[in-house]
DSSP file (Angstrom, degrees, kcal/mol; ACC not computed):
  #  RESIDUE AA STRUCTURE BP1 BP2  ACC     N-H-->O    O-->H-N    N-H-->O    O-->H-N    TCO  KAPPA ALPHA  PHI   PSI    X-CA   Y-CA   Z-CA
    1    1 A M              0   0    0      0, 0.0     2,-0.1     0, 0.0     0, 0.0   0.000 360.0 360.0 360.0 146.7   13.9    7.8    1.8
    2    2 A G        -     0   0    0      1,-0.0     2,-0.4     2,-0.0     0, 0.0  -0.275 360.0-145.4 -84.2 171.4   13.1    6.2    5.0
    3    3 A Q        -     0   0    0     -2,-0.1     2,-0.3     2,-0.0    -1,-0.0  -0.987  12.4-171.2-136.4 145.2   14.4    2.9    6.3
    4    4 A M        -     0   0    0     -2,-0.4     2,-0.5     2,-0.0    -2,-0.0  -0.979  13.7-155.7-136.5 147.3   12.7    0.3    8.5
    5    5 A L        -     0   0    0     -2,-0.3     2,-0.7     2,-0.0    -2,-0.0  -0.983  12.5-163.4-122.4 114.7   13.8   -2.8   10.3
    6    6 A I        -     0   0    0     -2,-0.5     3,-0.4     3,-0.0     2,-0.2  -0.879  10.7-165.2-107.9 115.8   11.1   -5.4   10.9
    7    7 A R        +     0   0    0     -2,-0.7    -2,-0.0     1,-0.2     0, 0.0  -0.580  59.7  23.9 -93.2 158.4   11.9   -8.0   13.6
    8    8 A D  S    S+     0   0    0     -2,-0.2     2,-0.2     1,-0.2    -1,-0.2   0.861  70.5 171.4  62.0  36.4   10.3  -11.4   14.4
    9    9 A L        -     0   0    0     -3,-0.4     2,-0.2     1,-0.1    -1,-0.2  -0.582  41.7-105.8 -75.6 144.7    8.7  -12.0   11.0
   10   10 A D    >>  -     0   0    0     -2,-0.2     3,-1.7     1,-0.1     4,-1.7  -0.525  23.8-123.0 -73.2 139.4    7.3  -15.5   10.8
   11   11 A D  H 3> S+     0   0    0      1,-0.3     4,-2.3    -2,-0.2     5,-0.2   0.798 110.8  59.6 -53.8 -31.8    9.4  -17.8    8.6
   12   12 A T  H 3> S+     0   0    0      2,-0.2     4,-2.0     1,-0.2    -1,-0.3   0.837 106.8  48.0 -68.6 -29.2    6.4  -18.6    6.3
   13   13 A V  H <> S+     0   0    0     -3,-1.7     4,-2.0     2,-0.2    -2,-0.2   0.954 111.6  47.4 -70.5 -45.6    6.2  -14.9    5.5
   14   14 A V  H  X S+     0   0    0     -4,-1.7     4,-1.7     1,-0.2    -2,-0.2   0.866 113.3  49.0 -61.0 -40.8    9.8  -14.5    4.8
   15   15 A E  H  X S+     0   0    0     -4,-2.3     4,-2.2     2,-0.2    -1,-0.2   0.845 109.4  52.9 -70.9 -36.4    9.7  -17.7    2.6
   16   16 A A  H  X S+     0   0    0     -4,-2.0     4,-2.6     1,-0.2    -2,-0.2   0.866 109.3  49.6 -66.5 -31.8    6.6  -16.4    0.7
   17   17 A L  H  X S+     0   0    0     -4,-2.0     4,-2.6     2,-0.2    -2,-0.2   0.900 109.4  50.6 -70.8 -36.3    8.5  -13.1    0.0
   18   18 A R  H  X S+     0   0    0     -4,-1.7     4,-2.4     2,-0.2     5,-0.2   0.923 113.2  47.6 -61.8 -45.6   11.5  -15.1   -1.3
   19   19 A R  H  X S+     0   0    0     -4,-2.2     4,-2.4     1,-0.2    -2,-0.2   0.968 113.9  45.2 -58.5 -56.8    9.1  -17.1   -3.5
   20   20 A R  H  X S+     0   0    0     -4,-2.6     4,-2.7     1,-0.2    -2,-0.2   0.916 113.7  50.6 -56.3 -48.9    7.4  -14.0   -4.8
   21   21 A A  H  X>S+     0   0    0     -4,-2.6     5,-3.3     1,-0.2     4,-1.1   0.881 110.2  48.7 -53.5 -48.4   10.8  -12.2   -5.4
   22   22 A A  H  <5S+     0   0    0     -4,-2.4    -1,-0.2     3,-0.2    -2,-0.2   0.870 111.1  51.5 -61.6 -40.5   12.2  -15.2   -7.3
   23   23 A A  H  <5S+     0   0    0     -4,-2.4    -2,-0.2    -5,-0.2    -1,-0.2   0.926 115.7  41.1 -67.2 -42.9    9.0  -15.3   -9.5
   24   24 A S  H  <5S-     0   0    0     -4,-2.7    -1,-0.2    -5,-0.2    -2,-0.2   0.634 109.8-122.0 -81.6  -7.7    9.3  -11.5  -10.3
   25   25 A G  T  <5S+     0   0    0     -4,-1.1     2,-0.2     1,-0.3    -3,-0.2   0.811  73.4 113.5  70.3  38.1   13.1  -11.6  -10.7
   26   26 A V  S   <S-     0   0    0     -5,-3.3    -1,-0.3    -6,-0.2     2,-0.2  -0.729  72.0 -88.8-126.9 179.7   13.8   -9.0   -8.0
   27   27 A S    >>  -     0   0    0     -2,-0.2     4,-2.5     1,-0.1     3,-0.5  -0.529  37.1-112.1 -87.0 157.6   15.5   -9.1   -4.6
   28   28 A V  H 3> S+     0   0    0      1,-0.3     4,-2.4     2,-0.2     5,-0.2   0.844 120.7  54.6 -56.5 -30.2   13.5  -10.0   -1.4
   29   29 A E  H 3> S+     0   0    0      2,-0.2     4,-2.2     1,-0.2    -1,-0.3   0.904 107.7  48.2 -72.6 -37.7   14.0   -6.5   -0.3
   30   30 A E  H <> S+     0   0    0     -3,-0.5     4,-2.5     2,-0.2    -2,-0.2   0.957 113.1  49.1 -56.6 -55.3   12.5   -5.2   -3.5
   31   31 A E  H  X S+     0   0    0     -4,-2.5     4,-2.4     1,-0.2     5,-0.2   0.886 110.7  49.6 -48.7 -49.4    9.6   -7.5   -3.1
   32   32 A A  H  X S+     0   0    0     -4,-2.4     4,-2.8    -5,-0.2    -1,-0.2   0.911 110.5  49.6 -60.6 -43.7    9.0   -6.5    0.5
   33   33 A R  H  X S+     0   0    0     -4,-2.2     4,-2.2     1,-0.2    -2,-0.2   0.892 111.0  49.1 -67.2 -37.1    9.1   -2.8   -0.5
   34   34 A R  H  X S+     0   0    0     -4,-2.5     4,-2.3     2,-0.2    -1,-0.2   0.878 113.8  48.7 -67.1 -38.7    6.5   -3.4   -3.4
   35   35 A A  H  X S+     0   0    0     -4,-2.4     4,-2.4     2,-0.2    -2,-0.2   0.909 114.6  42.8 -67.5 -43.4    4.3   -5.4   -0.8
   36   36 A L  H  X S+     0   0    0     -4,-2.8     4,-2.0     2,-0.2    -2,-0.2   0.926 112.9  53.2 -72.2 -38.8    4.5   -2.7    1.9
   37   37 A A  H  X S+     0   0    0     -4,-2.2     4,-0.8    -5,-0.2    -2,-0.2   0.931 111.9  46.5 -58.7 -48.9    4.0    0.2   -0.8
   38   38 A A  H >< S+     0   0    0     -4,-2.3     3,-0.9     1,-0.2    -1,-0.2   0.905 110.8  53.4 -63.2 -42.2    0.7   -1.7   -2.0
   39   39 A A  H 3< S+     0   0    0     -4,-2.4    -1,-0.2     1,-0.2    -2,-0.2   0.816 109.0  48.4 -59.9 -37.8   -0.5   -2.2    1.6
   40   40 A A  H 3< S+     0   0    0     -4,-2.0    -1,-0.2    -5,-0.2    -2,-0.2   0.577  85.8 105.6 -92.0  -4.7   -0.1    1.5    2.3
   41   41 A E  S << S-     0   0    0     -3,-0.9     2,-0.2    -4,-0.8    -3,-0.0  -0.395  81.2-107.0 -59.9 140.3   -2.0    2.8   -0.8
   42   42 A P        -     0   0    0      0, 0.0     2,-0.3     0, 0.0    -1,-0.1  -0.545  34.7-104.7 -73.2 145.2   -5.4    4.0    0.0
   43   43 A D     >  -     0   0    0     -2,-0.2     4,-2.3     1,-0.2     5,-0.2  -0.526  27.4-142.8 -62.0 123.6   -8.3    1.8   -1.1
   44   44 A R  H  > S+     0   0    0     -2,-0.3     4,-2.3     2,-0.2     5,-0.2   0.886  99.2  51.3 -61.1 -42.8   -9.7    3.6   -4.2
   45   45 A V  H  > S+     0   0    0      1,-0.2     4,-2.6     2,-0.2    -1,-0.2   0.923 111.7  46.1 -59.3 -47.5  -13.3    2.6   -3.3
   46   46 A A  H  > S+     0   0    0      2,-0.2     4,-2.3     1,-0.2    -1,-0.2   0.849 113.6  50.1 -66.1 -38.4  -12.9    4.0    0.3
   47   47 A A  H  X S+     0   0    0     -4,-2.3     4,-2.1     2,-0.2    -2,-0.2   0.902 111.2  48.1 -71.0 -35.4  -11.2    7.2   -1.0
   48   48 A A  H  X S+     0   0    0     -4,-2.3     4,-1.9     1,-0.2    -2,-0.2   0.927 111.4  50.3 -74.3 -40.0  -13.9    7.8   -3.5
   49   49 A Q  H  X S+     0   0    0     -4,-2.6     4,-2.2     2,-0.2    -1,-0.2   0.897 112.7  47.8 -52.5 -46.0  -16.6    7.2   -0.8
   50   50 A R  H  X S+     0   0    0     -4,-2.3     4,-1.9     1,-0.2    -1,-0.2   0.833 109.6  51.0 -65.2 -35.7  -14.8    9.6    1.5
   51   51 A L  H  X S+     0   0    0     -4,-2.1     4,-2.4     2,-0.2    -1,-0.2   0.838 108.3  52.0 -76.8 -27.4  -14.5   12.2   -1.1
   52   52 A A  H  X S+     0   0    0     -4,-1.9     4,-2.8     2,-0.2    -2,-0.2   0.925 109.6  51.9 -65.8 -45.8  -18.3   11.9   -1.9
   53   53 A E  H  X S+     0   0    0     -4,-2.2     4,-1.8     2,-0.2    -2,-0.2   0.869 109.8  47.5 -58.9 -39.8  -19.0   12.4    1.9
   54   54 A V  H  X S+     0   0    0     -4,-1.9     4,-2.6     2,-0.2     5,-0.4   0.965 110.4  52.6 -62.1 -54.8  -16.8   15.5    2.0
   55   55 A R  H  X S+     0   0    0     -4,-2.4     4,-2.5     1,-0.3    -2,-0.2   0.926 108.7  50.2 -48.6 -48.2  -18.6   16.9   -1.1
   56   56 A Q  H  < S+     0   0    0     -4,-2.8    -1,-0.3     2,-0.2    -2,-0.2   0.921 111.6  49.2 -61.4 -37.7  -22.0   16.3    0.5
   57   57 A L  H  < S+     0   0    0     -4,-1.8    -2,-0.2    -3,-0.3    -1,-0.2   0.980 120.7  33.4 -66.9 -48.7  -20.8   18.2    3.7
   58   58 A I  H  < S-     0   0    0     -4,-2.6    -1,-0.2     1,-0.2    -2,-0.2   0.676 100.5-144.9 -82.2 -15.8  -19.4   21.3    1.9
   59   59 A G     <  -     0   0    0     -4,-2.5     2,-0.4    -5,-0.4    -1,-0.2  -0.326  41.4 -38.1  84.1-173.6  -21.9   21.4   -0.9
   60   60 A R        -     0   0    0     -4,-0.1     2,-0.6    -2,-0.1    -4,-0.0  -0.709  54.3-138.5 -88.1 139.1  -21.0   22.4   -4.5
   61   61 A I        -     0   0    0     -2,-0.4     2,-0.4     0, 0.0    -2,-0.1  -0.889  17.7-135.9 -98.6 128.0  -18.7   25.2   -5.0
   62   62 A E        -     0   0    0     -2,-0.6     2,-0.0     1,-0.1     0, 0.0  -0.645  17.3-128.6 -86.7 132.8  -19.8   27.6   -7.7
   63   63 A G              0   0    0     -2,-0.4    -1,-0.1     1,-0.1     0, 0.0  -0.292 360.0 360.0 -78.9 170.4  -17.1   28.8  -10.1
   64   64 A K              0   0    0     -2,-0.0    -1,-0.1     0, 0.0    -2,-0.0   0.396 360.0 360.0 -83.9 360.0  -16.6   32.4  -10.8
């Protein structure tokens, strides 16, 4: 697993993460991990739209 150090976070961001972590019963580090993972997930609507575009470009592939 990778590691990341993020410097110069706004104090309000850090405090919001602390509150969310406390409400979820997890560490601030875990809450930040969850927030980053959620932000990195592809948007399902955008992914479906891109898939439709690719299908349009390549056409229907016939089975054997």
